[in-house]
KERORO-777094 format. One line per 5 residues: number of its first residue (from 1); for each residue x, y, z of N, C-alpha, C. Coordinates in pm, whole numbers, plus 50000, padded with zeros to 5 digits. Example, Ala and Ser with C-alpha at 12.3 -4.5 7.8 and 13.67 -1.06 7.14 Angstrom:
REM residues 2
1 = 51319,49431,50780,51230,49550,50780,51320,49670,50780 ~ 51285,49775,50708,51367,49894,50714,51290,50003,50787
END
This chain:
REM residues 143
1 = 50588,49876,51233,50566,49822,51100,50630,49685,51093 ~ 50554,49589,51047,50606,49454,51031,50575,49406,50891 ~ 50678,49393,50811,50662,49333,50680,50791,49263,50644 ~ 50780,49166,50551,50899,49102,50501,50883,49078,50353 ~ 50995,49085,50284,50999,49061,50142,51038,48915,50123
6 = 50963,48845,50041,50984,48701,50022,51042,48677,49883 ~ 51159,48618,49877,51225,48588,49750,51170,48460,49689 ~ 51202,48441,49563,51175,48317,49490,51027,48282,49476 ~ 50942,48383,49467,50799,48358,49444,50770,48365,49294 ~ 50819,48469,49230,50795,48486,49087,50905,48573,49027
11 = 50934,48550,48901,51034,48629,48831,50977,48767,48798 ~ 51058,48871,48817,51021,49010,48789,50906,49058,48879 ~ 50885,48991,48988,50785,49030,49087,50850,49026,49225 ~ 50780,49084,49320,50827,49078,49458,50708,49045,49547 ~ 50728,48951,49637,50621,48909,49728,50640,48977,49863
16 = 50530,49017,49923,50530,49088,50051,50434,49019,50147 ~ 50477,49005,50270,50390,48957,50376,50386,49063,50485 ~ 50266,49101,50525,50246,49205,50628,50168,49144,50743 ~ 50210,49173,50865,50138,49132,50985,50116,49258,51069 ~ 49992,49281,51111,49961,49399,51191,49855,49364,51295
21 = 49851,49444,51399,49750,49426,51503,49615,49484,51464 ~ 49611,49563,51355,49485,49624,51313,49475,49625,51161 ~ 49353,49637,51111,49332,49646,50968,49393,49776,50915 ~ 49374,49885,50987,49433,50013,50945,49586,50001,50938 ~ 49643,49924,51030,49787,49903,51029,49836,49832,50905
26 = 49756,49738,50854,49792,49669,50729,49800,49770,50615 ~ 49703,49861,50607,49703,49961,50502,49824,50054,50515 ~ 49855,50097,50636,49971,50183,50658,50100,50110,50620 ~ 50112,49985,50661,50233,49907,50631,50245,49879,50482 ~ 50133,49855,50415,50136,49830,50271,50188,49953,50197
31 = 50141,50070,50236,50190,50193,50173,50339,50212,50201 ~ 50380,50184,50323,50521,50200,50361,50611,50106,50281 ~ 50572,49981,50268,50657,49886,50195,50662,49920,50047 ~ 50552,49966,49989,50553,50007,49848,50652,50122,49829 ~ 50647,50220,49916,50740,50334,49907,50884,50291,49933
36 = 50904,50205,50032,51040,50159,50062,51101,50082,49944 ~ 51020,50002,49877,51071,49927,49762,51109,50024,49650 ~ 51026,50122,49625,51052,50216,49516,51168,50311,49547 ~ 51174,50359,49671,51271,50462,49707,51392,50410,49784 ~ 51387,50290,49832,51494,50241,49918,51465,50272,50064
41 = 51420,50394,50091,51383,50437,50226,51290,50556,50212 ~ 51169,50542,50259,51069,50648,50245,51063,50740,50365 ~ 51156,50725,50459,51150,50804,50583,51158,50954,50556 ~ 51230,50996,50455,51247,51139,50428,51140,51200,50340 ~ 51037,51126,50309,50931,51178,50224,50858,51291,50294
46 = 50852,51405,50229,50783,51521,50286,50632,51505,50268 ~ 50557,51575,50350,50410,51570,50342,50358,51708,50304 ~ 50396,51752,50184,50360,51886,50139,50234,51888,50053 ~ 50188,51772,50008,50067,51761,49926,49972,51666,49996 ~ 49844,51699,49997,49745,51612,50061,49634,51579,49961
51 = 49590,51455,49966,49486,51405,49876,49392,51320,49961 ~ 49263,51349,49960,49164,51272,50036,49127,51146,49958 ~ 49126,51033,50027,49090,50907,49963,48974,50842,50037 ~ 48868,50810,49964,48754,50735,50015,48724,50627,49911 ~ 48739,50501,49951,48710,50392,49859,48627,50286,49931
56 = 48553,50209,49853,48471,50101,49906,48490,49977,49821 ~ 48469,49862,49884,48479,49734,49815,48392,49632,49887 ~ 48370,49519,49820,48285,49416,49878,48357,49328,49980 ~ 48491,49337,49985,48567,49258,50083,48686,49340,50131 ~ 48739,49301,50246,48858,49370,50297,48977,49346,50204
61 = 48983,49227,50143,49090,49197,50048,49088,49293,49929 ~ 48970,49311,49870,48961,49399,49754,48982,49545,49793 ~ 48949,49580,49917,48974,49715,49964,49125,49742,49969 ~ 49201,49646,50019,49347,49659,50023,49404,49661,49881 ~ 49356,49574,49796,49400,49569,49657,49376,49704,49588
66 = 49257,49759,49604,49223,49888,49542,49306,50001,49602 ~ 49333,49995,49731,49414,50097,49798,49555,50102,49738 ~ 49617,49986,49724,49752,49982,49666,49748,50029,49521 ~ 49645,49987,49449,49628,50034,49312,49617,50185,49303 ~ 49548,50245,49398,49535,50391,49401,49669,50459,49426
71 = 49749,50404,49517,49882,50459,49542,49968,50455,49416 ~ 49960,50344,49343,50039,50329,49221,49986,50420,49110 ~ 49854,50437,49104,49794,50529,49007,49843,50672,49032 ~ 49841,50715,49158,49886,50851,49190,50033,50871,49154 ~ 50114,50766,49174,50256,50774,49137,50271,50788,48986
76 = 50197,50709,48911,50211,50709,48765,50142,50827,48697 ~ 50020,50859,48738,49941,50961,48668,49969,51103,48717 ~ 49997,51116,48846,50016,51250,48902,50156,51273,48957 ~ 50242,51172,48944,50379,51177,48997,50381,51217,49144 ~ 50292,51155,49219,50277,51183,49361,50313,51059,49443
81 = 50407,51075,49534,50443,50970,49629,50378,51005,49761 ~ 50301,50913,49819,50229,50951,49940,50213,50837,50039 ~ 50195,50879,50164,50169,50790,50277,50030,50823,50333 ~ 49962,50723,50384,49830,50750,50442,49841,50804,50585 ~ 49744,50885,50621,49731,50937,50758,49584,50928,50797
86 = 49559,50913,50925,49422,50908,50977,49336,50805,50905 ~ 49386,50682,50902,49318,50574,50831,49202,50520,50914 ~ 49087,50507,50849,48976,50432,50907,48933,50328,50803 ~ 48920,50206,50847,48876,50097,50760,48773,50016,50839 ~ 48655,50001,50782,48552,49927,50854,48453,49862,50758
91 = 48372,49775,50816,48270,49703,50742,48134,49754,50788 ~ 48057,49808,50694,47925,49860,50726,47823,49788,50638 ~ 47747,49699,50698,47642,49624,50628,47695,49548,50507 ~ 47811,49485,50524,47867,49403,50418,47952,49477,50316 ~ 47961,49608,50327,48043,49689,50237,48162,49743,50316
96 = 48283,49715,50268,48403,49763,50333,48436,49903,50283 ~ 48481,49989,50374,48511,50128,50338,48643,50171,50402 ~ 48721,50246,50324,48847,50304,50372,48844,50453,50348 ~ 48884,50526,50449,48897,50670,50437,49032,50710,50498 ~ 49104,50797,50429,49231,50847,50483,49273,50970,50406
101 = 49372,51037,50460,49439,51144,50387,49568,51084,50333 ~ 49594,51105,50206,49721,51062,50148,49810,51186,50143 ~ 49920,51180,50216,50008,51296,50226,50145,51261,50171 ~ 50200,51351,50092,50330,51323,50035,50381,51440,49953 ~ 50454,51405,49847,50512,51510,49763,50524,51461,49620
106 = 50536,51558,49531,50556,51527,49391,50695,51467,49371 ~ 50706,51377,49275,50835,51316,49247,50932,51423,49198 ~ 51046,51428,49262,51154,51519,49226,51273,51431,49188 ~ 51304,51422,49061,51409,51331,49013,51546,51363,49073 ~ 51566,51486,49120,51692,51521,49186,51700,51469,49329
111 = 51585,51455,49393,51581,51411,49533,51539,51266,49550 ~ 51454,51217,49460,51400,51082,49474,51468,50989,49374 ~ 51542,50896,49428,51606,50794,49347,51513,50674,49342 ~ 51435,50665,49234,51340,50555,49222,51415,50429,49181 ~ 51447,50346,49281,51523,50222,49259,51446,50123,49174
116 = 51319,50106,49204,51235,50006,49140,51100,50072,49109 ~ 51048,50043,48991,50916,50092,48956,50817,49978,48972 ~ 50726,49993,49065,50619,49893,49083,50509,49928,48984 ~ 50478,49833,48896,50376,49856,48793,50236,49833,48846 ~ 50221,49727,48927,50086,49691,48972,50094,49593,49088
121 = 49984,49582,49160,49965,49474,49256,49885,49368,49181 ~ 49916,49243,49204,49847,49136,49131,49750,49061,49223 ~ 49651,49000,49163,49557,48918,49240,49612,48777,49265 ~ 49719,48742,49195,49780,48610,49212,49826,48592,49357 ~ 49769,48500,49429,49799,48467,49568,49769,48580,49666
126 = 49698,48684,49621,49665,48797,49708,49575,48748,49820 ~ 49607,48789,49942,49530,48741,50057,49535,48844,50170 ~ 49422,48862,50236,49414,48941,50358,49317,48869,50449 ~ 49363,48840,50571,49276,48769,50665,49309,48808,50808 ~ 49207,48798,50891,49226,48818,51034,49242,48681,51097
131 = 49352,48664,51168,49380,48539,51238,49401,48575,51385 ~ 49305,48538,51467,49312,48577,51608,49308,48728,51621 ~ 49409,48784,51687,49415,48929,51708,49501,49000,51604 ~ 49542,48929,51500,49629,48988,51399,49564,48986,51261 ~ 49604,49081,51179,49568,49084,51039,49691,49047,50960
136 = 49676,48958,50862,49788,48914,50780,49753,48935,50633 ~ 49849,48993,50561,49831,49014,50417,49948,48954,50342 ~ 49919,48903,50225,50022,48853,50135,49989,48906,49997 ~ 50091,48960,49930,50067,49016,49797,50193,49004,49712 ~ 50170,49003,49582,50280,49003,49486,50268,49131,49405
141 = 50379,49205,49400,50385,49330,49325,50460,49305,49194 ~ 50402,49353,49086,50461,49339,48953,50560,49452,48931 ~ 50685,49417,48905,50791,49517,48886,50815,49542,48738
END
């Protein structure tokens, strides 16, 4: 996992830069950094609940944006913290598609110390691009 948190981008927001060798890796790293920001360390997250996710978008950027939005929706609406498994992301005739299993657990206030609540991912400066053999993403999360 390769990501870094960038300071001094915006007040009450946090900027993230992700670099991965694959598009699926960007999605996995994005989920990991979201959980790490909220929990401090997501390594101990159990995988006792599973949720199938299939989403489509017109671009890889919007697919990543929608994916992060879905993770935040599940946290807020269903109190579910989850990581993706078995990620496939591809472009089929101009339509981007992501399929994965989201595995995690319900928020337990006794076990999960939610340090920061991420409200949303923003489109401001949002970027996902393939440069050579790497995929690079930049995003700002609204806290």
